C-alpha positions, 0 to 999 in steps of 0.5 A, a space after each residue: 486288929 489282926 491280933 485280937 480274934 486269933 489271940 482270943 482263941 489261944 489256950 488260956 486267954 481270958 480277955 484280949 481287947 484293943 483300945 484306942 486313946 483319944 490322942 491316937 495311942 493304942 493299947 492291948 488289955 490282956 488277961 491270961 490264965 497263967 504265965 505259961 499260957 502267956 509265954 505260949 501266946 508270946 511264942 506264936 508266929 503271929 505275935 512274933 511277927 507283930 513284935 518284929 514290925 511294931 517298932 516301924 509303927 511306934 515311937 520308942 519301945 513298947 511298954 508292958 505292965 504285968 500284975 495279978 488280978 485282984 478282983 473276981 470276974 462277975 458272974 455271967 447271967 444267962 
């Protein structure tokens, strides 16, 4: 949870959510405006510290999946 709010404030972040599966696994769902914004986020001290420590809390290596958003964001009605 310590990553969520700070990451949402990083330039180029469009979506950042932490999910917990029924079996206790967690995953982050992130959407970034550009690869450059994601790279900048990945270089922050907060995320680097998390990545340095994550192996102490999980079995195996973290998995990451990348792709291109194909569906548009819905219009927000105020």
